C-alpha positions as CSV (number, residue, x, y, z in Angstrom):
1,M,46.8,18.7,19.8
2,A,45.0,15.5,18.7
3,E,42.3,15.0,16.1
4,I,39.7,12.3,16.8
5,P,39.6,9.8,15.2
6,G,43.4,9.8,14.7
7,V,46.6,7.9,15.4
8,H,48.0,9.3,18.6
9,R,49.2,8.0,22.0
10,Y,51.0,9.5,25.0
11,Y,53.4,8.1,27.5
12,Y,54.3,8.9,31.1
13,H,58.1,8.8,31.6
14,S,58.8,6.7,34.7
15,A,61.7,9.0,35.7
16,S,59.5,12.1,35.8
17,K,59.5,13.8,39.2
18,E,56.2,15.6,38.8
19,P,52.8,13.9,38.2
20,W,50.9,14.8,35.0
21,E,47.9,17.1,35.1
22,F,45.4,16.7,32.3
23,L,43.1,19.5,31.1
24,F,40.9,18.4,28.1
25,L,39.2,20.8,25.8
26,L,37.2,18.8,23.2
27,F,35.6,20.7,20.4
28,R,34.6,20.6,16.7
29,P,36.9,22.8,14.8
30,T,34.6,23.5,11.8
31,L,34.4,27.2,12.4
32,I,38.0,27.7,13.3
33,L,39.5,25.0,11.1
34,P,42.0,27.4,9.3
35,H,43.4,28.5,12.7
36,W,43.6,24.9,13.9
37,R,45.4,23.7,10.8
38,K,47.8,26.7,10.8
39,F,48.8,26.1,14.4
40,L,49.4,22.4,13.8
41,R,51.6,23.2,10.8
42,E,53.7,25.7,12.8
43,A,53.9,24.3,16.3
44,G,53.4,20.6,15.6
45,E,51.0,18.2,17.4
46,V,53.0,18.3,20.6
47,P,53.8,22.0,21.2
48,Y,55.6,23.3,24.3
49,L,53.4,25.9,26.0
50,P,54.7,27.5,29.3
51,A,52.4,26.9,32.2
52,D,51.8,30.6,32.7
53,C,51.2,31.5,29.1
54,T,47.8,33.1,28.1
55,P,46.4,30.0,26.3
56,I,47.0,27.8,29.3
57,R,45.6,30.3,31.7
58,L,42.6,30.6,29.5
59,L,42.3,26.8,29.3
60,R,42.2,26.6,33.1
61,M,39.5,29.3,33.2
62,I,37.4,27.4,30.7
63,V,37.7,24.2,32.6
64,T,36.8,26.0,35.9
65,D,33.8,27.7,34.3
66,A,32.6,24.4,32.8
67,A,32.9,22.6,36.2
68,A,31.0,25.4,37.9
69,G,28.2,25.3,35.3
70,R,28.9,28.8,34.0
71,I,29.1,27.6,30.3
72,T,25.3,27.4,29.8
73,D,24.8,27.4,26.1
74,P,26.5,26.6,22.8
75,L,27.3,30.3,22.0
76,I,29.2,30.7,25.2
77,A,31.1,27.5,24.5
78,S,31.9,28.5,21.0
79,S,33.1,31.9,22.1
80,S,35.5,30.3,24.7
81,V,36.9,27.9,22.1
82,Y,37.4,30.6,19.6
83,Q,39.2,32.8,22.1
84,F,41.5,29.8,23.0
85,M,42.5,29.3,19.4
86,T,43.0,33.0,19.0
87,E,45.4,33.1,21.9
88,L,47.3,30.2,20.5
89,T,47.8,32.1,17.3
90,R,48.8,35.3,19.1
91,L,51.3,33.3,21.2
92,Q,53.0,32.1,18.0
93,K,53.3,35.7,16.6
94,T,54.6,37.1,19.9
95,T,57.2,34.3,20.3
96,L,58.6,35.0,16.8
97,R,59.2,38.6,17.7
98,N,61.3,37.8,20.8
99,R,64.3,36.7,18.7
100,E,66.8,38.5,20.9
101,N,65.7,36.3,23.9
102,W,66.3,33.0,22.1
103,S,69.2,30.9,23.3
104,E,72.5,31.1,21.4
105,N,72.0,27.5,20.0
106,I,68.6,28.5,18.6
107,Q,69.8,31.8,17.1
108,I,72.7,29.9,15.4
109,A,70.2,27.3,14.0
110,V,67.9,30.1,12.8
111,E,70.7,31.9,11.1
112,Y,71.8,28.7,9.4
113,I,68.3,28.1,8.1
114,E,68.1,31.7,6.8
115,N,71.5,31.5,5.1
116,N,71.1,28.0,3.7
117,Y,67.4,27.7,3.0
118,S,68.0,26.7,-0.7
119,K,69.8,23.5,0.4
120,M,68.4,20.3,1.7
121,I,68.4,20.9,5.5
122,S,67.7,17.9,7.7
123,I,66.7,18.1,11.4
124,D,69.7,15.8,12.2
125,H,72.1,18.2,10.5
126,L,70.7,21.2,12.3
127,A,70.9,19.5,15.7
128,E,74.5,18.4,15.0
129,H,75.4,22.0,13.8
130,V,74.4,23.4,17.2
131,S,75.7,20.4,19.2
132,L,72.4,19.3,20.6
133,S,70.7,15.9,20.5
134,K,67.8,15.8,18.0
135,Y,65.2,15.5,20.7
136,H,66.5,18.5,22.7
137,F,67.1,20.6,19.6
138,I,63.5,20.2,18.4
139,R,62.1,20.9,21.9
140,R,64.3,24.0,22.4
141,F,63.7,25.3,18.9
142,S,59.9,24.9,19.2
143,S,59.7,26.5,22.6
144,S,61.9,29.4,21.5
145,T,60.4,30.3,18.1
146,G,56.9,28.8,18.4
147,L,57.6,26.8,15.3
148,T,59.0,23.4,14.5
149,P,62.3,23.6,12.6
150,G,60.6,22.3,9.5
151,A,57.8,25.0,9.7
152,Y,60.4,27.7,10.2
153,L,62.3,26.5,7.1
154,T,59.1,26.5,5.1
155,R,58.3,30.1,6.1
156,V,61.7,31.3,5.2
157,R,61.5,29.6,1.8
158,T,58.0,31.0,1.3
159,E,59.2,34.6,2.0
160,K,62.0,34.2,-0.5
161,A,59.7,32.7,-3.1
162,M,57.3,35.7,-2.7
163,E,60.2,38.1,-3.5
164,L,61.1,36.1,-6.6
165,L,57.4,35.7,-7.7
166,R,56.8,39.5,-7.6
167,G,60.3,40.7,-8.5
168,T,61.3,38.3,-11.4
169,T,59.9,36.5,-14.4
170,F,61.4,33.2,-13.4
171,S,59.2,30.2,-13.9
172,I,57.6,28.3,-11.0
173,E,60.0,25.4,-11.5
174,V,63.1,27.7,-11.4
175,I,61.8,29.5,-8.3
176,A,61.1,26.2,-6.6
177,E,64.7,25.1,-7.2
178,Q,66.2,28.4,-6.0
179,V,64.3,28.3,-2.7
180,G,65.2,24.6,-2.0
181,Y,62.3,22.4,-3.3
182,S,63.0,19.3,-5.3
183,S,60.0,19.8,-7.6
184,G,57.5,22.5,-8.7
185,S,54.6,20.5,-7.5
186,Y,55.9,20.2,-4.0
187,F,56.7,23.9,-3.9
188,I,53.2,24.8,-5.0
189,K,51.7,22.6,-2.3
190,A,54.0,24.0,0.5
191,F,53.4,27.6,-0.7
192,R,49.6,27.2,-0.8
193,S,49.6,25.6,2.7
194,I,51.1,28.8,4.1
195,T,49.5,31.5,2.1
196,G,46.2,30.0,1.0
197,V,47.0,30.7,-2.7
198,T,49.1,29.1,-5.3
199,P,52.4,30.7,-6.5
200,G,50.7,31.6,-9.8
201,E,47.8,33.3,-8.0
202,F,50.1,35.2,-5.8
203,R,52.2,36.4,-8.7
204,S,49.1,37.7,-10.6
205,G,47.2,38.8,-7.5
206,G,46.1,42.3,-6.6
207,E,46.2,44.4,-3.4
208,S,45.2,41.4,-1.2
209,L,48.7,40.0,-1.4
210,V,51.2,42.9,-1.7
211,Y,53.3,42.0,1.3
212,R,56.9,40.9,1.3
213,K,57.6,40.2,4.9
214,L,54.5,38.1,5.8
215,F,55.8,36.1,8.7
216,F,58.5,37.8,10.8
217,D,57.5,41.4,11.1
């Protein structure tokens, strides 16, 4: 998931037994920028998507239609791109609901995050906790949950912060410390990146933000 211009590169592993297949979908994300940013925050720039998942099947259809000349105007093109981004978002939500199907290692890692979110948790520590190399842990975690370990931790912390913001009179600094952030400013930035509002706006908000379980229901 690359932005142009941007700093990115890819490598072909010489030990790979299967050749790569490239399917490019190049688009301007102006109209779907919130979905694009959200997916990048959660899944990372190199997400694992099964070959038979809906977004990949849709991507193949778009490429086939383009090659056959069936995408004849900008409106059809925009509709195809929007549907692709929608399916990526739906895949994230569906993956999160299938927790019982996650491998034992990933379930242990998730439980650790949910029980220790207020501490400084590093990827290296999580990988060691479940006896996996850092590379394999990140890959398995992302393919199972649809989120990078860091994004999952941020979501857990945000949910806990929501409960404290609506259920207590603690200051923003105190809540930031209780959910695991080193400073109030960093907490505000992380909270806003997920919810679209600041902690203060959420605390004083009306019916538009009455949820408690925003992410895992």
